[in-house]
C-alpha positions as CSV (number, residue, x, y, z in Angstrom):
1,X,-70.1,55.7,-138.9
2,X,-73.4,55.4,-136.5
3,X,-76.0,57.6,-136.0
4,X,-76.9,58.1,-132.2
5,X,-80.5,58.5,-131.2
6,X,-81.6,58.9,-127.8
7,X,-84.2,56.4,-126.4
8,X,-87.6,58.7,-125.9
9,X,-90.8,57.7,-124.1
10,X,-94.1,57.1,-126.0
11,X,-96.8,56.5,-123.9
12,X,-96.0,53.5,-121.4
13,X,-93.1,52.5,-124.0
14,X,-89.9,53.8,-125.2
15,X,-88.6,54.4,-128.7
16,X,-86.3,55.7,-131.0
17,X,-87.0,58.1,-134.1
18,X,-85.6,57.8,-137.4
19,X,-83.8,61.1,-139.1
20,X,-86.0,62.0,-142.0
21,X,-82.8,62.6,-144.1
22,X,-82.2,58.7,-143.8
23,X,-85.8,57.9,-144.4
24,X,-85.6,59.9,-147.7
25,X,-82.4,58.7,-149.1
26,X,-83.9,54.9,-148.9
27,X,-86.8,56.0,-150.5
28,X,-85.3,57.7,-153.2
29,X,-82.9,55.0,-153.6
30,X,-85.6,52.4,-153.9
31,X,-87.9,54.6,-156.0
32,X,-90.6,53.6,-153.2
33,X,-92.3,54.8,-150.2
34,X,-90.7,53.0,-146.9
35,X,-94.0,51.9,-145.1
36,X,-92.1,50.3,-141.8
37,X,-89.0,48.8,-140.7
38,X,-88.0,45.8,-139.7
39,X,-86.1,45.3,-136.3
40,X,-83.4,42.8,-135.3
41,X,-82.2,42.6,-131.7
42,X,-79.3,40.4,-131.4
43,X,-77.0,42.5,-129.0
44,X,-77.1,45.1,-131.8
45,X,-80.2,46.8,-132.9
46,X,-80.6,46.4,-136.6
47,X,-83.1,48.4,-138.4
48,X,-84.2,47.8,-141.7
49,X,-86.7,49.9,-144.3
50,X,-89.5,47.6,-145.9
51,X,-90.9,48.3,-149.0
52,X,-93.6,47.1,-151.2
53,X,-93.4,44.3,-153.7
54,X,-95.2,44.8,-157.1
55,X,-98.2,42.8,-155.9
56,X,-98.8,45.2,-153.5
57,X,-98.0,42.8,-150.8
58,X,-95.2,43.9,-148.2
59,X,-91.9,42.1,-148.5
60,X,-91.4,39.3,-145.6
61,X,-95.1,38.8,-145.8
62,X,-96.1,35.5,-147.8
63,X,-98.0,35.8,-151.0
64,X,-101.2,33.6,-151.4
65,X,-100.8,31.0,-154.3
């Protein structure tokens, strides 16, 4: 079941808020703090939590070899 959120004005932009309960749930499941979200837009807005890897680099960011 989708969670319905209103689009709100943030400065000159618009945004949505993430429910506190959702954030607490994903952080508890991962055992880590969510520091940002990945947003994919393709007719459907998909929001995924992002967490730190063990080497302290965010997931999705290339690691220097």
